[in-house]
VORO-283377 format. One record per residue (C-alpha): x, y, z. Coordinates in steps of 0.02 Angstrom, whole numbers, plus 50000, padded with zeros to 5 digits. Example, Ala and Ser with C-alpha at 12.3 -4.5 7.8 and 13.67 -1.06 7.14 Angstrom:
506154977550390;506844994750357;
//
This chain:
489984898849937;490264885250066;491904878650128;491544861750050;491284869849881;492804881049898;494434871349879;495624883049790;497014877149677;498594883349764;499584878949606;500994870449698;501894855549625;501894839349722;500724829149830;499834840549955;500054827650093;501944829250081;501984847750038;502134860750175;501294877750164;501674891750287;500204903550317;500424921150385;499034922350516;498644939850577;497184934350686;495874941250567;494544931950470;495464932850303;497094924450351;496134912050461;495084906450312;496634905650203;497424893750329;495834883450342;495704881650153;497504876050141;497184863050275;495594857450187;496574855350025;497654842550116;499274852150137;500464851150284;500034868350354;501034878650479;500324895050546;501464909650589;500964925850677;502084940950696;502224951150855;502634968250783;502524981050921;502354984251107;501364970551191;500484982351312;499894994351178;499474980051060;498294971651183;497294987651203;497294993051021;495664989450929;495384990150742;497204985950707;498124970250652;499444959950741;498824965850911;498924955251070;497124949251056;497444945050874;498854933450922;497664924551040;496364923150901;497644916250778;498204903350904;496394898250938;496014896450752;497584886150725;497044874250863;495284873250789;495874868050616;497254857050685;498884865250631;500464870150726;500624888650763;502134899550800;502284917650858;503844926850800;504484942550886;504844954850745;504644970450851;506414977150823;506344973650636;504644982050624;505274997450714;506824998950606;506024994950438;504295002550456;504005014250604;505615024450594;505555026850403;503725031950423;504195045650546;505675051350438;504555052550285;503255063250374;504635074650439;505155077550257;503395083450218;502905067350131;501365056250147;502035038450172;501045022250167;501745011050306;500734995850256;501714995250093;503364995950187;502774982250304;502324970550161;503914975050068;505094971650213;504474962850370;503144951750291;503744947650115;505604948150151;505924942750330;504394931650352;504614924150179;506384919250226;505734911250386;504424901650286;505794894250179;506794889650334;505254880250395;505254870050235;503764878650157;503444876549971;502454892849977;501954906950093;500064909650095;499214925750151;497424931850165;497684946950052;496354950749922;497404949149766;497664936149631;499234928549559;499264917649405;500584907249319;501344915249164;502644903449098;504074901949222;503404915649335;501824922149415;500924938449377;499934949349498;498124954649467;496824964749558;495584954749662;493864949749602;493084960349740;493604977949688;493104985249857;494284973349947;495704973649820;497394975949906;498524976949755;498964995049797;499824989049956;500734974549870;501444982649712;503204982249787;503194963149795;504684957449693;504564944249557;505514931849664;504334934749810;502794933849700;503334916949631;503354910049809;501754918149873;499964911949856;498354921749883;496854909849893;495564923549929;495854933849772;494344926549684;493144928449832;492054942449897;492154946650082;490414939750125;490934922950052;492494922750160;491474926350317;490244912650267;491664900050255;492304905250426;490544903550497;490304886250423;491984880650493;491554887450665;493014899650673;492884912350815;493424926450697;491964924250575;491184940950625;492744949850685;492854967950622;494164971850490;495734981350538;495664999550482;496965010050571;498845010450553;499244996350673;500615005150773;499725021950792;498805023850960;497045030850941;497335034750757;498475049650797;500035046950693;500785063350757;501005055050927;502275043150851;503145056750751;503265068550900;504145055050998;505355049450862;505615065850770;505275080350891;506055093050772;504695089150644;503435098750748;504315115550729;503155130150694;503125139050527;502095149450408;500535145750308;500845154050139;499705156749990;500325151849818;500395170249775;501665173149915;500545180550049;500855174550227;499135169850295;499545162950465;500595151550574;500595132750604;501285121450741;502205109250625;502035102450448;501715085050515;499955090850558;499535093650374;499295083350217;499075088050035;497245091149995;496795095850174;495525109850195;494945109250375;496035114450521;497015128050431;496325141550547;496495155350419;495145167350362;495045170350174;493645174350054;493835157749963;494075139650019;495925135450027;496785118550024;498525112250065;499415111649897;501135106149955;502275105450107;504015112850110;505015104450248;506575115050220;505685131550250;504365123650365;503015131450256;501275124850220;500805130950046;498945133550016;497875138449867;496225135649777;495595118149741;496015118749555;497865119449602;497705102049678;497485094649505;499135086049464;499665082449286;501305073449318;502125063049455;503975058449461;504355041149530;505795032849623;506145015349693;505135007349555;504684988949567;504274981549398;503234965849364;502784968149180;503344956449041;504034970948939;505444980449025;505114996749116;506385005849009;505555000348846;503805004748903;504325021648974;505295026348819;503755022648713;502595033148822;501505017748851;499695020548906;499365013249079;498155015549222;498835023749379;498215023149558;498855035349690;497765030049836;497055013349890;495305020749900;495315027249721;495075018149557;496515018149431;496455032449306;497105033949128;498925039349117;500505036949015;502205030549071;503705041149018;505525044149056;506785057949025;508485063049091;507755065349265;506985048049277;505295039449259;503665048849274;501795047249248;500715059549152;498885058749204;497705060249056;496415071049147;497425075549301;497255068449477;496925076849644;497765074449811;499395067549742;500815069749867;502655064949880;502885049149981;501305040949915;501405025749803;500875026449621;500355009149563;500215005049378;498994993049293;498664986549118;496804990349135;495584999149250;494374984849292;494414971149422;495704957549393;496764969149287;498624965449294;499814974849407;501314981149308;502234988349457;502405005349536;503505017249633;503575030949764;503085048549711;504525060749733;503765076649660;502265082649562;501865095249426;500185104149430;499055100749281;499075119249240;500965119549225;501005103549122;499775110948999;500845126648988;502395116148952;501475106548817;500825122548738;502565130148739;503305114648658;502015115348517;502175134048486;503075137948320;504735146748339;504715165148302;505275169448126;507065175348114;507255193648069;508585196247937;
//
């Protein structure tokens, strides 16, 4: 698909020539093409790039986003397509709202997703406010996700390109934010986006995608946690589910649920990290079948569905749930009880850990609607859920008179 053939409908009222759009430019090919398409559509486009962390580290960091070289690339692209470009120093906000909560979460034995926090706070809260201050009618990003008008509001859908879909990272976008945001790349595949950049002569056309957590040097997240939360690296025991102490560890921050390698224990069967107990500093291990989770309790739920969360949960509504960005949604049911809202997985799901996000969809295919999601607080093994269900169905013992 060529740039001349691709002129997306940004669905913004008013004459494009007198309508300003603010584009979040990370310096990558996606946001650069989003800005170029907005300019091609005739809008008054302003590019904004965020400086999120230490300039020295950022310049050297490869495979990340918002690095020093990325700011240079964003500025170069803005000049190429003829739009003004601003760099905003959000380093302190990023540290307070993303990096420090990330370290705190790991110290609690959780598995946080910092990209979700970044979108939820720095990008779609602080930057969105800045976009409005600049007179923008919308904030445009290069995320692979779709939004469509549904009456007075907009709904969120998975991207056309399932391999590039970023809805998992954006589930926490509020309805107010979603109404203001636009995602012009949601209907495109990555090769088409690169082809547009190539045709337009953008220097980022063949730039590699960001892959690592942007603020983590050399991909070692423990480096950040050791510096911010030194107590999180306290030694403890590696304990089997049956209670046997199998060995010692140098800190729970070095382990994640589902991990097999690096346990340094000798047993006759393969063992996996089943859960982490921050209070006792214990790493609990067991056989792989114990990784199968039947239920996940949720907190901090963001809801985007037409029917209320309370109504759907009370009805035990079938949904599709996604616990990792690299996994497809699986069949589940949405419930609630006196303890809150939870998800029951139809066939169970592996590698589910507190701190992760659980994102809910109406369907399992591409372009299925995002209903919302929340943060996993605790899990129930599939085995225990089946036992609870069996106990609930068992007839009461006959009374002896």
